[in-house]
KEFIVO-490256 format. One record per residue (C-alpha): y, z, x. Coordinates in Angstrom, 3 decimals. Layout:
// KEFIVO-490256
        Y        Z        X
        Y        Z        X
...
This chain:
// KEFIVO-490256
        Y        Z        X
  -45.363  -42.180   -9.933
  -47.446  -45.160  -11.107
  -46.889  -44.402  -14.761
  -43.162  -45.039  -14.284
  -43.433  -48.194  -12.196
  -42.741  -50.662  -14.968
  -39.482  -49.091  -16.092
  -36.203  -50.763  -15.153
  -34.412  -48.747  -12.553
  -31.102  -48.688  -14.338
  -32.479  -48.187  -17.841
  -33.591  -45.030  -19.624
  -37.112  -44.970  -20.941
  -37.943  -46.260  -24.406
  -38.499  -42.650  -25.419
  -34.984  -41.708  -24.385
  -33.534  -44.624  -26.327
  -35.502  -43.610  -29.388
  -34.297  -40.045  -29.157
  -30.643  -40.923  -28.830
  -30.267  -42.942  -31.983
  -27.882  -41.356  -34.437
  -29.391  -40.388  -37.756
  -28.267  -42.496  -40.679
  -25.079  -41.149  -42.186
  -25.570  -39.780  -45.677
  -23.103  -40.048  -48.489
  -21.524  -36.786  -49.570
  -22.284  -37.942  -53.133
  -26.026  -37.885  -52.604
  -28.131  -37.350  -55.715
  -30.075  -34.686  -53.824
  -28.843  -31.639  -51.923
  -28.872  -32.922  -48.337
  -28.128  -29.926  -46.107
  -31.752  -28.946  -45.560
  -32.112  -29.563  -41.822
  -32.467  -26.596  -39.471
  -31.493  -27.253  -35.833
  -32.789  -25.187  -32.912
  -30.680  -25.997  -29.839
  -31.754  -25.042  -26.326
  -30.296  -24.768  -22.865
  -32.951  -25.608  -20.231
  -32.514  -23.901  -16.848
  -33.167  -20.175  -17.266
  -33.901  -20.620  -20.953
  -37.011  -22.802  -21.180
  -37.712  -22.779  -17.432
  -37.359  -19.843  -15.013
  -35.388  -21.748  -12.354
  -33.014  -24.731  -12.150
  -35.112  -27.873  -12.587
  -33.930  -29.341   -9.249
  -35.647  -26.508   -7.353
  -39.195  -27.505   -8.269
  -39.412  -30.901   -6.576
  -36.053  -32.436   -5.620
  -34.887  -29.816   -3.116
  -38.344  -29.300   -1.531
  -38.711  -33.081   -1.183
  -35.547  -33.278    0.917
  -36.316  -30.045    2.788
  -33.436  -27.962    1.459
  -33.598  -24.237    0.688
  -32.524  -23.661   -2.922
  -30.330  -20.620   -2.244
  -28.551  -22.390    0.617
  -28.022  -25.494   -1.518
  -26.371  -23.671   -4.429
  -24.227  -21.598   -2.065
  -23.007  -24.777   -0.378
  -22.416  -26.521   -3.700
  -20.359  -23.605   -5.037
  -18.397  -23.371   -1.786
  -17.573  -27.097   -1.735
  -16.539  -27.040   -5.388
  -14.205  -24.098   -4.734
  -12.727  -25.581   -1.565
  -12.142  -28.995   -3.119
  -11.138  -27.604   -6.520
  -13.826  -29.864   -7.927
  -15.971  -29.578  -11.022
  -19.114  -27.604  -10.025
  -21.417  -29.913  -12.003
  -20.103  -33.106  -10.418
  -20.268  -31.370   -7.039
  -23.928  -30.456   -7.344
  -24.902  -33.935   -8.605
  -23.106  -35.531   -5.642
  -24.486  -33.046   -3.127
  -28.091  -33.577   -4.277
  -28.051  -37.213   -3.275
  -25.933  -36.619   -0.194
  -28.668  -34.290    1.042
  -31.327  -36.850    0.155
  -29.524  -39.530    2.145
  -29.131  -37.209    5.149
  -32.892  -36.598    5.026
  -33.489  -40.362    4.780
  -35.239  -39.861    1.449
  -34.420  -42.439   -1.209
  -34.949  -41.079   -4.718
  -34.508  -43.368   -7.725
  -34.778  -42.841  -11.449
  -38.559  -43.122  -11.504
  -38.820  -40.434   -8.811
  -36.725  -38.037  -10.870
  -38.821  -38.629  -13.990
  -41.980  -37.985  -11.979
  -40.452  -34.739  -10.681
  -40.408  -33.436  -14.230
  -44.166  -32.886  -13.975
  -43.539  -30.114  -11.416
  -41.115  -28.141  -13.580
  -42.519  -24.762  -14.633
  -41.910  -23.601  -18.198
  -41.874  -20.054  -19.515
  -45.087  -18.827  -21.078
  -45.630  -20.171  -24.584
  -43.048  -22.977  -24.453
  -45.684  -25.709  -24.854
  -46.982  -24.127  -28.067
  -43.599  -22.944  -29.347
  -42.576  -26.096  -31.176
  -45.701  -26.317  -33.327
  -45.693  -22.562  -33.995
  -42.091  -22.553  -35.252
  -42.637  -25.698  -37.319
  -45.703  -24.099  -38.917
  -43.655  -21.018  -39.767
  -40.948  -23.098  -41.438
  -43.536  -24.972  -43.501
  -45.067  -21.701  -44.692
  -41.769  -19.988  -45.500
  -39.787  -22.880  -46.973
  -39.698  -22.541  -50.748
  -37.371  -25.497  -51.179
  -38.723  -29.021  -50.876
  -37.394  -31.269  -48.151
  -36.685  -28.675  -45.429
  -36.848  -30.274  -41.980
  -36.690  -28.759  -38.495
  -35.185  -30.412  -35.416
  -35.179  -29.311  -31.793
  -32.292  -30.361  -29.522
  -31.699  -29.918  -25.805
  -28.143  -29.513  -24.458
  -28.235  -28.999  -20.692
  -26.200  -29.473  -17.536
  -29.495  -30.347  -15.844
  -30.728  -33.902  -15.353
  -31.949  -36.074  -18.220
  -34.266  -37.922  -15.859
  -36.154  -34.785  -14.825
  -36.343  -33.490  -18.403
  -37.868  -36.813  -19.413
  -40.835  -36.148  -17.128
  -41.630  -32.715  -18.612
  -44.356  -32.326  -21.251
  -41.852  -31.158  -23.886
  -39.439  -34.118  -23.717
  -40.859  -35.764  -26.829
  -40.547  -32.570  -28.849
  -36.753  -32.896  -28.952
  -35.021  -34.908  -31.653
  -32.373  -35.648  -29.048
  -31.640  -34.721  -25.429
  -28.059  -34.320  -24.223
  -28.034  -33.708  -20.472
  -26.327  -34.884  -17.291
  -27.397  -38.298  -16.045
  -26.998  -40.728  -13.146
  -26.171  -44.412  -12.788
  -28.603  -45.963  -10.311
  -28.067  -49.725  -10.227
  -24.511  -50.233   -8.993
  -24.219  -47.859   -6.043
  -25.931  -47.130   -2.735
  -26.011  -43.515   -3.858
  -26.510  -42.749   -7.564
  -23.258  -41.950   -9.314
  -22.837  -39.434  -12.166
  -22.996  -41.232  -15.492
  -22.712  -38.157  -17.685
  -21.840  -34.608  -16.680
  -22.306  -31.834  -19.209
  -20.259  -28.772  -18.299
  -20.425  -25.315  -19.851
  -17.559  -26.009  -22.248
  -18.558  -29.665  -22.600
  -21.805  -28.559  -24.242
  -19.852  -27.672  -27.366
  -19.108  -31.365  -28.007
  -22.795  -31.918  -28.629
  -22.958  -29.060  -31.113
  -20.342  -30.872  -33.169
  -22.228  -34.153  -32.772
  -25.299  -32.470  -34.269
  -23.138  -30.890  -36.967
  -21.560  -34.217  -37.934
  -24.681  -36.354  -37.487
  -22.957  -38.503  -34.834
  -25.529  -38.424  -32.043
  -24.800  -41.889  -30.644
  -22.659  -41.139  -27.590
  -20.875  -44.469  -28.061
  -19.312  -43.142  -31.266
  -16.355  -40.772  -31.338
  -16.550  -37.396  -33.028
  -12.786  -36.887  -33.133
  -12.225  -38.314  -36.604
  -11.908  -35.711  -39.341
  -15.018  -35.156  -41.443
  -15.058  -32.941  -44.502
  -17.440  -30.007  -44.279
  -19.354  -31.273  -47.315
  -20.108  -34.520  -45.491
  -21.594  -32.875  -42.386
  -25.395  -33.101  -42.528
  -26.281  -30.011  -40.425
  -23.975  -27.032  -41.048
  -23.522  -24.597  -38.171
  -25.082  -21.992  -40.464
  -28.351  -23.956  -40.095
  -28.277  -23.749  -36.282
  -29.764  -21.351  -33.726
  -28.613  -21.715  -30.111
  -30.776  -20.433  -27.227
  -29.291  -19.662  -23.802
  -29.579  -17.301  -20.866
  -26.156  -16.392  -19.530
  -22.508  -17.092  -18.785
  -22.884  -20.877  -18.846
  -23.961  -20.642  -22.491
  -21.118  -18.419  -23.687
  -18.895  -21.279  -25.003
  -21.783  -22.725  -27.033
  -22.829  -19.315  -28.321
  -19.245  -18.520  -29.305
  -18.673  -21.849  -31.089
  -22.005  -21.619  -32.921
  -21.453  -18.064  -34.148
  -17.757  -18.566  -34.942
  -18.751  -21.384  -37.287
  -21.420  -19.369  -39.060
  -24.438  -20.138  -36.877
  -26.717  -17.983  -34.772
  -27.475  -17.412  -31.088
  -30.255  -15.786  -29.084
  -30.128  -14.946  -25.365
  -33.265  -14.769  -23.230
  -34.070  -13.243  -19.842
  -37.124  -13.559  -17.585
  -39.861  -11.104  -18.613
  -39.859   -8.065  -16.356
  -36.386   -8.788  -14.990
  -33.089   -6.978  -15.761
  -31.606   -7.700  -19.179
  -28.042   -6.537  -18.450
  -26.445   -9.941  -19.025
  -28.098  -10.213  -22.424
  -27.005   -6.678  -23.325
  -23.425   -7.579  -22.387
  -23.599  -10.702  -24.573
  -24.943   -8.637  -27.470
  -22.309   -5.916  -27.115
  -19.531   -8.531  -27.006
  -20.768  -10.174  -30.210
  -21.796  -13.459  -28.568
  -25.386  -13.356  -29.838
  -27.433  -12.109  -32.780
  -30.444  -11.084  -30.695
  -31.839  -11.109  -27.175
  -35.441  -11.060  -25.990
  -37.651  -11.772  -22.978
  -38.278  -15.503  -22.498
  -41.814  -15.215  -23.883
  -42.298  -18.071  -26.338
  -45.774  -17.086  -27.515
  -46.466  -16.501  -31.190
  -45.973  -12.814  -31.953
  -43.489  -12.154  -29.123
  -40.105  -10.510  -29.727
  -38.473  -13.922  -29.300
  -40.765  -15.488  -31.891
  -40.252  -12.577  -34.304
  -36.455  -12.597  -34.022
  -36.287  -16.369  -34.355
  -38.363  -16.124  -37.541
  -35.968  -13.516  -38.948
  -33.034  -15.875  -38.432
  -35.008  -18.772  -39.914
  -35.719  -16.631  -42.992
  -31.976  -16.009  -43.321
  -31.216  -19.721  -42.979
  -33.883  -20.681  -45.512
  -32.512  -18.148  -48.007
  -28.999  -19.504  -47.487
  -30.205  -23.069  -48.049
  -31.842  -22.057  -51.339
  -28.649  -20.329  -52.498
  -26.445  -23.278  -51.475
  -28.771  -25.742  -53.200
  -28.728  -23.751  -56.430
  -24.925  -23.531  -56.331
  -24.806  -27.295  -55.729
  -27.000  -27.883  -58.811
  -24.828  -25.636  -60.962
  -21.656  -27.399  -59.801
  -23.170  -30.790  -60.677
  -24.215  -29.580  -64.113
  -20.682  -28.341  -64.829
  -19.183  -31.658  -63.781
  -21.777  -33.557  -65.800
């Protein structure tokens, strides 16, 4: 944990601050066609990692069996009619206190080193970016990766892929004002959709509201330029919102495990494709992602040409 020792306990790391800055808002009267950013948006638990991130270090550190913990969390949430996400965040630290284990922000960040990722995830970002560079026939195409997760920002920050995301939207704790950490941000299944619209509108600073009307032409990343990756029921609202607005969605399942949930999502029209969570170049997931990227790139070229024609008519 030495590498984290100089960070303020109540402050996010400098990397987190850098990631959460909103991109500069662009004028809808730009002299260049501006809608050239492709956004790949990921869930974390079950999508990039086989198990919930808390199971790799947090629960073992306090001596709690993972299955027993989630059963208790779900039971308490049902009995108290409480939000399941707030319940699990509270119960984590209640269990830590009962075990006389004090875990602060730096501990959580350090725990990120123990999180296991699906095969190929570490190389995925460069491989997809290389593909976009090869296939993009229009100048100025950019690719961004986003994380939208009900897991913990602090643990994600300690993983080797944290810096590959343009922005990370995940649940988070306050540490400085309470004996036990208190939830600062809780991202529920339906709450994830807020962050899709933040990406769409270019309002990624969480201190800014997204409720004001914005014309479609002024939104820097159209939903049609997005691909959402998830693994199950908790991702259904985000998949539905993305596809309803013209975007794309892919469901993944652990290699060698049943794919029934993904088949159900496909049959109900929630996703474009599903594939094993194998992120290596040449896998079904890589191939199907590239097909959707080809579609997005073609759409961008068509939209840009239409934009040029419209300007020439007005001129």
